[in-house]
ZADREN-7653 format. One record per residue (C-alpha): z, x, y; residue in one letter. Coordinates in steps of 0.5 Angstrom, whole numbers, plus 500, padded with zeros to 3 digits. Example, Ala and Ser with C-alpha at 12.3 -4.5 7.8 and 13.67 -1.06 7.14 Angstrom:
2
516525491A514527498S
// end
This chain:
452
363541565M364537559K365542554Y370545559L374538560S374538552L377544551L382542556T384536553V384538546L391542546P394536550V392532544V394537539A401538543W402530543A401529536Q405535534S411532538T410525535A410528528D416532530L420526532Q418522526A421528522K427528526V428520525T427521518A432526517L437522521E436516517A436520510A443523513T446517515R444514508S447520504A453519508Q454512507S452513499A458519499G463514503D461508499N462512492A469515495W471508497M470505491L473510487M479509491S479502490A480503483A485508484L489503488V488498482L491503477M497503481M499496479T496496472G498500469P502504474G507500476L507495470A509501466L514504471F518497472Y517495464G520502462G526501467L528494464V532492458R528492451R528484451K524483458N519489458V513484457L516479462A516485467T509488466M506481466M509480473Q505486475S499484471F498476473I499478480L492482480M489476478A492471482V492475489V485477488T483469488V487468494L484474497W477471496A479464498V483465505V487472504G482477507Y480472513S487471515L488479515A482481518F478476521G479476529E484471531G491471534L495477535P499475529F494472524I486472523G482466523N478463518L471466519R471470512Y474464508A471464501L468471503L463468508N459474511G462479507V456483504G452489504S452491511A458495514P463492519N463497525A470494527D473497521Y468502517A461503520A459507514T460503508I459496506P463490508H464488501Q467495499T472495505F474488503M475490496I479496498Y484492502Q485487496L488493492M493493497F494486497A495486490V500491489I505489495T508483492P508486485A513491488L518485490I518483483S523489481G528486485A529480481F527483474A530479468E532473472R526469475M522464472K515465471F513459475S517460480A515467481M508465482L509460487L514465491F508470491M503465493V507463499L510470501W503472501M501467506L507467510I509475510V503479508Y497476511F500476518P503483517M496486515A493483521H498485526M497492524V490493521W486487524G482487530K486485536G492485531G499485535F501492532L494495531N493502534A486502535S483495535L486492541G494491539G499490545K504495541I500501538P504502531C501508527F501506520D495510516F496506509A501501509G508504511G510497515T505493511V506494504V513498503H517495509I515488507T516488500S522492500G526488505V523482501S526485495A533485498L533478500V531476494S536480490A541477494L539470494Y538470486L545473485G546478480K544478473R549476467L554481466G552486472Y555491473P560491467H555491462E550496460D543495463M540502462K532503462P530501455H524507455S524512460L518515457V514509459I517509466S515517466F508515464I508509470G510514475A505519474C500514474L502512481L502519483W495520482V493513484G496514491W491519493F486513493G492509497F493514502N486519502A482512501G485510508S481515511A475510509L470515508G469522505A471526511S476531513S481526515L481524507A482531505T488532510S491525507A490527500F494534502V500530505A500525500T501530494H506535498F510528500G511526493A513533490A518534496A521527495G522529487A525535489L530532494G532526490W533531484V537536488V542531491A543528484E544534481W549536486R553530486R553528478S552535475G545533472K538532474P535526471S528524469V529518472L532521478G525526478G520520478I524515483S524521488G517522487C515515489V520515494A516521497G510517496L512511500V515515506A509519507I504513506T504511514P504518516A499521511S493521516G497523522F501529520V500537518K502539511P509542512F512536516P509532510A514536506L520535510L518527510I518527503G524531502F528527507L526521503A528523496G535524499I536518503L533513498C538517492Y543515497F541508498M541507490V547511488A552510494K550504498V548499493K554500489Q558500495K555493497L555491490G548487490Y543487484D536490486D534491479S529496480L531499487D525496490A529496497F532502496G526506495V520502498H524498504G528505506C523510504G518506508G522505514T524512514L516514514G514510519A519512524L518520522L510518523T512517531G515524531V510528527F503525528A498530532T491530534T490536530E490532524V487525527N482525533Q481518532G486516538F486518545K491522548G497525545P500521538L507523537G513527539L510534537V504532541D509531547G509523546H516521545P515514546G511513540Q518513536I519507540W513504538N514505531Q521502531A518496534L513496528G519497523C523491527A517486526I516488519A524487518W524480521V518477518L520479511A527477512I525470515V519469511G522471505T528466506L523460507V519461501V525462497L528456500K522452498I521455491C528453490D527446492A521445488L522448482I528452482G528460481L533462476R532462468V538458465T543462462K541462455S534464457Q537470460E541472455S535471450A531475454G525473458L520476453D521470448V524465452S518465457L512468454H514467446G513474445E516480443E515487446G517491440Y516487433N516493428L516491421E518495415A
// end
């Protein structure tokens, strides 16, 4: 009987051990899979952060630097460069917390001030497969480039000290609240984390482009025109430099949009494709419109159209298929050309480098068309139909409300900041400084000192 009992028990014990071993192997495999996904996602996000930083310097610095007159090239490039430093410090101290800390619907709290609690563990609310610190540094790069875009509107005529004060206050009053509303948990416009109005903005159509573009227009109107504008010749001093900058922007934009998938996923691929298609169609849209009107397709038109397409596809990049991306880019190229070539001349405002015509108008168009073409076939992260093509026309209204809030915040906030800066230190350089050029008068240097 003892032997019989033993023979009965042994298979059961062996089976139990086998099951335990199998379960241990499954658990180890799952852990290894999660680790591999985390490593892959983290590598992509760090690369994307570097690509977005490249958009500011050297991308935007070269693009804007080539578009101004020779005597202002260093001063213009310095604005983009110094903001890489200033915004980084502001972000570490309080900016990240105000944008992504849980708080009111319109602004975050101070839980992440001085980057307290931002470490290697993921924040599941924002990105569950990458370190919280990676998410933080990636979002920083968006904060860096946004105020730099505004500098194109007041190029060649604002004090360097005034620019620094303006940008710090503008970040606090306009950018951080808008970023929290759209991307922060509990933000008023957040479509996935408890917002009252679900406004789709995959990579910054409202947060980056509308706020910077509209603020650029307000700044240009407040400061007034450059001396001699529009009668004196103020052509770009080096389209070669601007051409290089535009190409760097095109490449960097893949980190801007595809990186906003927050992982190395199929959604990142879709956003990557939409970004490239939008840029290409934007360049063609601008060139076609310009060629038809003036009889010549210009290099400046081509690179401007490329940027316009990139701007417009930004909010839609994680929601639309390739052919709607082509349409969005093409329409943006035509619209932005019209705003720059016709509307600006007719109204007579001096938006030096067309920050409003490209970013303000292109961003608004892209945000609205996101409500038309957004589909669950691209983005399965939301319940129910997304845009008009999915049978949800109401999303266009949500997008319009998001745009309106961005416009109002940018207009009111920028006016307040300009008034403060003007009262404290003044905004414009003197006439003699402007005539001599900001490179020499503000920085004591020359961009081109060619000795025989």
